[in-house]
C-alpha positions as CSV (number, residue, x, y, z in Angstrom):
1,M,-10.7,5.4,15.1
2,A,-12.1,6.0,11.6
3,E,-12.3,2.9,9.4
4,Y,-12.1,2.9,5.6
5,E,-12.2,-0.1,3.1
6,S,-11.2,0.0,-0.6
7,K,-13.1,-1.7,-3.3
8,H,-12.2,-5.1,-4.2
9,G,-10.2,-5.9,-7.3
10,V,-9.2,-9.2,-9.0
11,V,-5.5,-9.2,-9.5
12,S,-4.0,-11.6,-12.2
13,R,-1.5,-13.0,-9.7
14,Q,-1.5,-15.6,-7.1
15,N,-2.0,-14.5,-3.5
16,H,1.4,-16.0,-2.4
17,E,3.1,-13.7,-5.3
18,L,1.5,-10.6,-3.9
19,F,2.1,-11.4,-0.3
20,M,5.8,-12.0,-1.1
21,T,6.0,-8.6,-2.9
22,F,4.6,-6.7,0.0
23,T,6.0,-8.5,2.9
24,D,9.6,-6.9,2.7
25,M,9.5,-3.1,3.3
26,R,12.7,-2.7,1.3
27,N,10.6,-3.5,-1.7
28,F,8.7,-0.2,-1.2
29,L,11.9,1.7,-1.2
30,A,13.1,-0.1,-4.4
31,M,9.8,1.1,-6.2
32,L,10.4,4.7,-5.4
33,P,11.9,7.0,-8.2
34,E,15.5,7.9,-7.5
35,D,14.4,11.6,-6.8
36,K,12.1,10.4,-4.1
37,K,14.5,8.3,-2.1
38,Q,16.4,10.9,-0.3
39,G,15.6,10.8,3.4
40,V,13.9,7.3,3.1
41,T,15.1,4.3,5.0
42,A,13.8,0.7,5.1
43,D,14.6,-2.6,6.5
44,F,12.6,-5.8,6.3
45,D,10.0,-4.6,9.1
46,T,10.1,-0.9,8.7
47,I,10.1,2.2,6.3
48,S,10.4,5.8,7.3
49,A,10.7,9.2,5.5
50,E,10.8,12.8,6.4
51,V,7.7,14.6,4.8
52,Q,7.5,18.4,5.3
53,G,9.7,18.3,8.4
54,F,7.9,15.2,10.1
55,R,9.4,11.9,10.4
56,I,6.8,9.4,9.3
57,G,7.4,5.7,9.8
58,V,5.4,2.6,9.0
59,K,6.1,-1.0,10.4
60,V,4.8,-4.5,9.8
61,A,2.6,-5.4,12.6
62,E,1.5,-8.9,11.5
63,R,2.0,-11.1,8.6
64,V,-0.6,-13.8,8.0
65,P,1.2,-15.9,5.3
66,Y,-0.5,-15.3,1.9
67,T,-3.6,-13.7,3.2
68,R,-2.9,-10.5,4.9
69,I,-0.1,-8.1,6.0
70,S,-1.0,-5.5,8.6
71,F,1.0,-2.3,9.0
72,E,0.9,0.4,11.7
73,D,2.4,3.7,12.3
74,D,5.9,4.0,13.7
75,G,6.3,7.6,14.6
76,A,3.6,9.3,12.7
77,P,1.8,12.4,13.8
78,F,-1.5,10.2,14.2
79,K,-2.1,6.6,14.8
80,F,-3.1,4.4,11.8
81,N,-3.2,0.9,10.6
82,I,-3.4,-0.6,7.0
83,D,-4.3,-4.1,6.1
84,L,-3.4,-5.5,2.8
85,C,-5.7,-8.4,2.2
86,F,-5.0,-11.2,-0.4
87,D,-8.0,-13.6,-0.7
88,P,-8.3,-16.4,-3.3
89,A,-10.5,-15.3,-6.2
90,S,-13.1,-17.4,-7.8
91,E,-10.7,-17.6,-11.0
92,P,-7.7,-19.8,-10.7
93,G,-4.4,-18.0,-10.4
94,K,-6.0,-14.8,-9.4
95,T,-6.3,-12.9,-6.1
96,D,-9.2,-10.7,-4.6
97,F,-7.1,-7.8,-3.3
98,H,-8.5,-5.1,-1.0
99,I,-7.3,-2.6,1.5
100,R,-8.6,-1.8,4.9
101,C,-7.2,1.4,6.9
102,G,-8.0,2.8,10.3
103,A,-6.9,6.2,11.2
104,D,-7.2,8.2,14.6
105,L,-8.4,11.5,13.1
106,N,-9.9,14.4,14.8
107,L,-13.3,15.7,13.4
108,M,-12.0,18.2,11.1
109,M,-9.3,15.9,9.8
110,K,-11.9,13.1,9.2
111,A,-14.2,15.4,7.3
112,F,-11.2,16.8,5.1
113,L,-9.3,13.5,4.6
114,G,-11.9,10.7,4.9
115,P,-13.2,10.8,1.3
116,R,-9.6,11.2,0.0
117,I,-8.4,8.3,2.0
118,K,-11.1,6.1,0.4
119,E,-10.4,7.5,-3.0
120,G,-6.7,6.9,-2.6
121,L,-7.2,3.1,-1.5
122,D,-9.5,2.6,-4.5
123,K,-6.8,3.8,-6.8
124,M,-4.2,1.6,-5.3
125,V,-6.5,-1.3,-5.9
126,D,-7.2,-0.2,-9.6
127,A,-3.4,0.2,-10.1
128,M,-2.6,-3.3,-8.9
129,V,-5.2,-4.7,-11.1
130,D,-4.1,-2.7,-14.2
131,M,-0.4,-3.7,-13.6
132,S,-1.2,-7.3,-13.2
133,E,-2.8,-7.1,-16.6
134,G,-0.1,-5.4,-18.3
135,R,-1.6,-2.0,-18.2
136,M,0.1,1.0,-16.6
137,P,-2.0,3.1,-14.2
138,E,-2.8,6.7,-15.5
139,G,0.3,9.0,-14.8
140,F,2.5,6.1,-14.0
141,D,5.9,6.4,-15.8
142,P,7.6,3.0,-15.6
143,S,10.9,4.4,-16.7
144,K,11.2,6.0,-13.2
145,Y,11.2,2.5,-11.8
146,G,13.6,0.8,-14.1
147,V,10.9,-1.0,-16.1
148,N,11.0,-0.9,-19.7
149,V,7.6,-1.3,-21.6
């Protein structure tokens, strides 16, 4: 299994705040723009969607209160896992946030997707840091999420 890890980012929220946001998969559904919700279903532990004719699902594999949430595939075309890590930062009231991902990819997929996976993980960390400091990530339209800025 290929392993990828994002860079670390200091998020201006406490680790328990971040943990509680990501622990319920229905929150991911709520963040999607209305035009992207069709065919997506979620409950507390799972979320799934149809993408290009494939049903792809993710489920919570483990919750370690306030420090880590582990996800794994639930009917995806390949095995993968994702860990969201919420570690106390050196600054009070902030969290050292990073993401680990493992994916069971063949050699060709690893060569094609590997760099993109790392880049995507880093962008997610940057977006969390930016949003926690009141900046909207590049290309993010808050009105699609019911947020007025």
